[in-house]
py3Dmol code that shows the C-alpha trace and the ligand (Angstrom):
import py3Dmol

protein = """\
ATOM      1  CA  MET A   1       0.000   0.000   0.000  1.00  0.00           C
ATOM      2  CA  SER A   2       2.723   2.434   0.947  1.00  0.00           C
ATOM      3  CA  GLU A   3       4.696   1.445  -2.200  1.00  0.00           C
ATOM      4  CA  LYS A   4       1.764   2.419  -4.357  1.00  0.00           C
ATOM      5  CA  LYS A   5       1.594   5.788  -2.663  1.00  0.00           C
ATOM      6  CA  ASN A   6       5.290   6.491  -3.371  1.00  0.00           C
ATOM      7  CA  ASN A   7       4.755   6.087  -7.130  1.00  0.00           C
ATOM      8  CA  GLN A   8       1.906   8.536  -7.262  1.00  0.00           C
ATOM      9  CA  VAL A   9       2.439  12.125  -8.376  1.00  0.00           C
ATOM     10  CA  SER A  10       0.938  14.712  -6.136  1.00  0.00           C
ATOM     11  CA  ARG A  11      -1.282  17.430  -7.537  1.00  0.00           C
ATOM     12  CA  ARG A  12       1.390  19.997  -6.714  1.00  0.00           C
ATOM     13  CA  GLN A  13       4.090  18.036  -8.565  1.00  0.00           C
ATOM     14  CA  PHE A  14       1.808  17.574 -11.560  1.00  0.00           C
ATOM     15  CA  LEU A  15       1.168  21.327 -11.763  1.00  0.00           C
ATOM     16  CA  ASN A  16       4.876  22.071 -11.421  1.00  0.00           C
ATOM     17  CA  TYR A  17       5.807  19.691 -14.240  1.00  0.00           C
ATOM     18  CA  THR A  18       3.042  20.959 -16.504  1.00  0.00           C
ATOM     19  CA  LEU A  19       3.757  24.644 -15.974  1.00  0.00           C
ATOM     20  CA  THR A  20       7.507  24.119 -16.425  1.00  0.00           C
ATOM     21  CA  GLY A  21       6.914  22.254 -19.688  1.00  0.00           C
ATOM     22  CA  VAL A  22       4.474  24.808 -21.076  1.00  0.00           C
ATOM     23  CA  GLY A  23       6.716  27.702 -19.985  1.00  0.00           C
ATOM     24  CA  GLY A  24       9.761  26.138 -21.630  1.00  0.00           C
ATOM     25  CA  PHE A  25       7.862  25.512 -24.859  1.00  0.00           C
ATOM     26  CA  MET A  26       6.579  29.103 -24.995  1.00  0.00           C
ATOM     27  CA  GLY A  27      10.042  30.482 -24.266  1.00  0.00           C
ATOM     28  CA  ALA A  28      11.599  28.439 -27.065  1.00  0.00           C
ATOM     29  CA  ALA A  29       8.833  29.513 -29.450  1.00  0.00           C
ATOM     30  CA  MET A  30       9.573  33.175 -28.670  1.00  0.00           C
ATOM     31  CA  VAL A  31      13.368  32.985 -28.814  1.00  0.00           C
ATOM     32  CA  SER A  32      13.956  30.765 -31.857  1.00  0.00           C
ATOM     33  CA  PRO A  33      12.650  33.288 -34.491  1.00  0.00           C
ATOM     34  CA  MET A  34      14.864  35.978 -32.931  1.00  0.00           C
ATOM     35  CA  VAL A  35      17.924  33.736 -33.125  1.00  0.00           C
ATOM     36  CA  GLY A  36      17.023  32.865 -36.725  1.00  0.00           C
ATOM     37  CA  MET A  37      16.774  36.549 -37.696  1.00  0.00           C
ATOM     38  CA  ALA A  38      20.046  37.348 -35.981  1.00  0.00           C
ATOM     39  CA  VAL A  39      21.985  34.561 -37.660  1.00  0.00           C
ATOM     40  CA  ASP A  40      20.292  34.495 -41.096  1.00  0.00           C
ATOM     41  CA  PRO A  41      22.384  37.209 -42.843  1.00  0.00           C
ATOM     42  CA  LEU A  42      25.548  35.434 -41.740  1.00  0.00           C
ATOM     43  CA  LEU A  43      24.398  32.217 -43.370  1.00  0.00           C
ATOM     44  CA  GLN A  44      23.390  33.743 -46.723  1.00  0.00           C
ATOM     45  CA  ALA A  45      25.466  32.525 -49.666  1.00  0.00           C
ATOM     46  CA  GLU A  46      27.547  35.364 -51.002  1.00  0.00           C
ATOM     47  CA  GLY A  47      27.736  36.268 -54.679  1.00  0.00           C
ATOM     48  CA  SER A  48      24.578  34.533 -55.848  1.00  0.00           C
ATOM     49  CA  SER A  49      23.123  37.787 -57.192  1.00  0.00           C
ATOM     50  CA  ASP A  50      26.327  39.598 -58.121  1.00  0.00           C
ATOM     51  CA  PHE A  51      25.553  39.641 -61.852  1.00  0.00           C
ATOM     52  CA  GLN A  52      22.429  41.274 -63.215  1.00  0.00           C
ATOM     53  CA  TYR A  53      20.760  40.809 -66.588  1.00  0.00           C
ATOM     54  CA  VAL A  54      21.073  43.970 -68.671  1.00  0.00           C
ATOM     55  CA  MET A  55      20.365  43.207 -72.340  1.00  0.00           C
ATOM     56  CA  ASP A  56      20.507  40.548 -75.047  1.00  0.00           C
ATOM     57  CA  VAL A  57      23.924  40.160 -76.676  1.00  0.00           C
ATOM     58  CA  SER A  58      22.313  40.384 -80.126  1.00  0.00           C
ATOM     59  CA  GLU A  59      21.319  43.998 -79.342  1.00  0.00           C
ATOM     60  CA  ILE A  60      24.894  45.128 -78.641  1.00  0.00           C
ATOM     61  CA  THR A  61      26.216  47.367 -81.409  1.00  0.00           C
ATOM     62  CA  GLN A  62      29.445  49.233 -82.043  1.00  0.00           C
ATOM     63  CA  GLU A  63      27.613  52.403 -81.060  1.00  0.00           C
ATOM     64  CA  PRO A  64      27.653  52.726 -77.233  1.00  0.00           C
ATOM     65  CA  GLN A  65      24.186  52.331 -75.745  1.00  0.00           C
ATOM     66  CA  ARG A  66      23.301  53.603 -72.322  1.00  0.00           C
ATOM     67  CA  LYS A  67      21.548  50.900 -70.280  1.00  0.00           C
ATOM     68  CA  SER A  68      20.209  51.039 -66.736  1.00  0.00           C
ATOM     69  CA  PHE A  69      19.833  48.048 -64.464  1.00  0.00           C
ATOM     70  CA  THR A  70      18.840  47.367 -60.893  1.00  0.00           C
ATOM     71  CA  VAL A  71      21.187  45.850 -58.325  1.00  0.00           C
ATOM     72  CA  PRO A  72      19.790  44.367 -55.095  1.00  0.00           C
ATOM     73  CA  GLN A  73      21.746  45.442 -52.034  1.00  0.00           C
ATOM     74  CA  GLU A  74      21.939  43.988 -48.552  1.00  0.00           C
ATOM     75  CA  ASP A  75      23.299  45.868 -45.589  1.00  0.00           C
ATOM     76  CA  GLY A  76      22.994  43.492 -42.668  1.00  0.00           C
ATOM     77  CA  TRP A  77      19.236  43.071 -42.306  1.00  0.00           C
ATOM     78  CA  TYR A  78      18.326  45.987 -44.597  1.00  0.00           C
ATOM     79  CA  GLU A  79      17.541  45.124 -48.216  1.00  0.00           C
ATOM     80  CA  SER A  80      17.255  47.737 -50.960  1.00  0.00           C
ATOM     81  CA  GLU A  81      17.905  48.267 -54.664  1.00  0.00           C
ATOM     82  CA  SER A  82      20.176  50.688 -56.459  1.00  0.00           C
ATOM     83  CA  GLU A  83      19.977  51.696 -60.092  1.00  0.00           C
ATOM     84  CA  GLN A  84      23.184  51.617 -62.082  1.00  0.00           C
ATOM     85  CA  THR A  85      24.016  52.595 -65.633  1.00  0.00           C
ATOM     86  CA  ALA A  86      26.513  51.363 -68.185  1.00  0.00           C
ATOM     87  CA  TRP A  87      27.662  52.351 -71.657  1.00  0.00           C
ATOM     88  CA  ILE A  88      27.646  49.045 -73.540  1.00  0.00           C
ATOM     89  CA  TYR A  89      29.101  48.390 -76.995  1.00  0.00           C
ATOM     90  CA  ARG A  90      31.468  46.294 -79.092  1.00  0.00           C
ATOM     91  CA  THR A  91      35.053  47.393 -79.568  1.00  0.00           C
ATOM     92  CA  GLU A  92      36.819  47.342 -82.929  1.00  0.00           C
ATOM     93  CA  ASN A  93      38.008  43.824 -81.951  1.00  0.00           C
ATOM     94  CA  ASP A  94      34.359  42.819 -81.513  1.00  0.00           C
ATOM     95  CA  GLU A  95      34.774  42.459 -77.747  1.00  0.00           C
ATOM     96  CA  ILE A  96      32.031  43.561 -75.401  1.00  0.00           C
ATOM     97  CA  LEU A  97      32.833  46.586 -73.272  1.00  0.00           C
ATOM     98  CA  ALA A  98      30.536  47.919 -70.538  1.00  0.00           C
ATOM     99  CA  LEU A  99      31.785  51.164 -69.040  1.00  0.00           C
ATOM    100  CA  SER A 100      30.700  52.987 -65.929  1.00  0.00           C
ATOM    101  CA  PRO A 101      29.450  56.479 -66.772  1.00  0.00           C
ATOM    102  CA  VAL A 102      30.957  57.895 -63.568  1.00  0.00           C
ATOM    103  CA  CYS A 103      33.747  60.321 -64.404  1.00  0.00           C
ATOM    104  CA  THR A 104      37.018  59.466 -62.675  1.00  0.00           C
ATOM    105  CA  HIS A 105      37.714  63.140 -61.994  1.00  0.00           C
ATOM    106  CA  LEU A 106      34.983  64.110 -59.527  1.00  0.00           C
ATOM    107  CA  GLY A 107      32.157  61.709 -60.273  1.00  0.00           C
ATOM    108  CA  CYS A 108      29.923  63.521 -62.767  1.00  0.00           C
ATOM    109  CA  THR A 109      28.151  61.493 -65.456  1.00  0.00           C
ATOM    110  CA  VAL A 110      29.827  61.193 -68.831  1.00  0.00           C
ATOM    111  CA  ASP A 111      27.935  61.191 -72.091  1.00  0.00           C
ATOM    112  CA  TRP A 112      28.738  59.677 -75.483  1.00  0.00           C
ATOM    113  CA  GLU A 113      29.358  62.104 -78.368  1.00  0.00           C
ATOM    114  CA  SER A 114      27.665  65.035 -76.663  1.00  0.00           C
ATOM    115  CA  GLY A 115      28.177  68.458 -78.206  1.00  0.00           C
ATOM    116  CA  ASP A 116      30.896  68.429 -80.837  1.00  0.00           C
ATOM    117  CA  HIS A 117      32.848  65.550 -79.216  1.00  0.00           C
ATOM    118  CA  ASP A 118      32.633  62.941 -81.937  1.00  0.00           C
ATOM    119  CA  ASN A 119      33.708  59.396 -81.085  1.00  0.00           C
ATOM    120  CA  GLU A 120      34.446  60.354 -77.447  1.00  0.00           C
ATOM    121  CA  PHE A 121      32.907  60.205 -74.018  1.00  0.00           C
ATOM    122  CA  PHE A 122      32.547  63.705 -72.600  1.00  0.00           C
ATOM    123  CA  CYS A 123      32.079  64.949 -69.053  1.00  0.00           C
ATOM    124  CA  PRO A 124      30.392  68.367 -68.997  1.00  0.00           C
ATOM    125  CA  CYS A 125      31.424  69.275 -65.437  1.00  0.00           C
ATOM    126  CA  HIS A 126      35.036  70.223 -66.213  1.00  0.00           C
ATOM    127  CA  ASN A 127      35.336  69.287 -69.897  1.00  0.00           C
ATOM    128  CA  GLY A 128      36.723  65.816 -69.156  1.00  0.00           C
ATOM    129  CA  ARG A 129      37.257  63.675 -72.244  1.00  0.00           C
ATOM    130  CA  TYR A 130      37.722  59.935 -72.826  1.00  0.00           C
ATOM    131  CA  ASP A 131      38.442  58.158 -76.095  1.00  0.00           C
ATOM    132  CA  ARG A 132      36.227  55.451 -77.604  1.00  0.00           C
ATOM    133  CA  MET A 133      37.732  52.823 -75.260  1.00  0.00           C
ATOM    134  CA  GLY A 134      36.940  55.013 -72.242  1.00  0.00           C
ATOM    135  CA  VAL A 135      40.582  55.964 -71.716  1.00  0.00           C
ATOM    136  CA  ASN A 136      41.114  59.470 -70.388  1.00  0.00           C
ATOM    137  CA  ILE A 137      42.584  61.929 -72.878  1.00  0.00           C
ATOM    138  CA  ALA A 138      45.734  63.747 -71.826  1.00  0.00           C
ATOM    139  CA  ASP A 139      45.451  67.355 -70.672  1.00  0.00           C
ATOM    140  CA  THR A 140      41.856  66.960 -69.541  1.00  0.00           C
ATOM    141  CA  PRO A 141      40.918  66.663 -65.824  1.00  0.00           C
ATOM    142  CA  PRO A 142      40.307  62.890 -65.513  1.00  0.00           C
ATOM    143  CA  THR A 143      43.427  60.968 -64.513  1.00  0.00           C
ATOM    144  CA  ALA A 144      42.130  57.428 -65.046  1.00  0.00           C
ATOM    145  CA  PRO A 145      40.047  55.516 -67.606  1.00  0.00           C
ATOM    146  CA  LEU A 146      36.355  54.913 -66.984  1.00  0.00           C
ATOM    147  CA  PRO A 147      35.857  51.769 -64.858  1.00  0.00           C
ATOM    148  CA  ALA A 148      34.682  48.694 -66.769  1.00  0.00           C
ATOM    149  CA  TYR A 149      31.966  46.349 -65.528  1.00  0.00           C
ATOM    150  CA  GLU A 150      32.755  42.662 -65.136  1.00  0.00           C
ATOM    151  CA  TYR A 151      30.408  40.758 -67.407  1.00  0.00           C
ATOM    152  CA  ARG A 152      29.128  37.293 -68.236  1.00  0.00           C
ATOM    153  CA  VAL A 153      27.325  36.016 -71.298  1.00  0.00           C
ATOM    154  CA  GLU A 154      24.905  33.162 -70.730  1.00  0.00           C
ATOM    155  CA  GLU A 155      22.494  31.864 -73.359  1.00  0.00           C
ATOM    156  CA  GLY A 156      22.749  35.035 -75.401  1.00  0.00           C
ATOM    157  CA  LYS A 157      22.136  37.352 -72.464  1.00  0.00           C
ATOM    158  CA  LEU A 158      24.555  39.892 -71.005  1.00  0.00           C
ATOM    159  CA  TYR A 159      24.924  40.070 -67.233  1.00  0.00           C
ATOM    160  CA  LEU A 160      26.945  42.785 -65.514  1.00  0.00           C
ATOM    161  CA  GLY A 161      28.755  42.573 -62.195  1.00  0.00           C
ATOM    162  CA  LYS A 162      30.801  45.213 -60.418  1.00  0.00           C
ATOM    163  CA  ALA A 163      32.556  48.116 -62.141  1.00  0.00           C
ATOM    164  CA  GLN A 164      36.307  47.738 -61.744  1.00  0.00           C
ATOM    165  CA  PRO A 165      38.860  50.539 -61.977  1.00  0.00           C
ATOM    166  CA  ARG A 166      41.273  50.298 -64.892  1.00  0.00           C
ATOM    167  CA  GLY A 167      44.300  52.038 -63.447  1.00  0.00           C
ATOM    168  CA  GLY A 168      45.362  55.612 -63.883  1.00  0.00           C
ATOM    169  CA  ALA A 169      47.864  57.775 -65.654  1.00  0.00           C
TER     170      ALA A 169
END
"""
ligand_1 = """\
4
FES
S 33.904 65.495 -62.895
Fe 34.246 64.926 -64.908
S 35.742 66.284 -65.568
Fe 35.435 66.849 -63.529
"""
view = py3Dmol.view(width=600, height=400)
view.addModel(protein, "pdb")
view.setStyle({"model": 0}, {"cartoon": {"style": "trace"}})
view.addModel(ligand_1, "xyz")
view.setStyle({"model": 1}, {"stick": {}})
view.zoomTo()
view.show()
């Protein structure tokens, strides 16, 4: 008889076990999403969206075309998009060139063949000039060529990555 009594759980013990279990479950349910949010950006694969579709390769001509494209950006937990622009064309060697329009002097936007600047990129801010390959012309303010975007061609489509500097004079 007394053995049977020892195996029984008192009402107080039952309530303690139940409340501890429910409390632990609710605590875990509240904390786990927070831990997931905190760790998630660290676990994201890097570089999966580094290249963006810009245009079909068949549309690229020897005449530079100005194309805009959107780049997703992540800063920790903040996601946004930035719009970028490139001058895209084929060189005389039939290679694809995608140039940043950001002047290497003080960051104004260069234009192709504006005014009387035939076959050149021109920056109106301080009369900066670049030749057809985007190389800065001597005795004008820019001291480096226009940066060139990294690119990939996949199934006839042109994807651009980051604009890379091309040295300076
Ligand atoms: S910013 Fe382009 S020439 Fe000065």
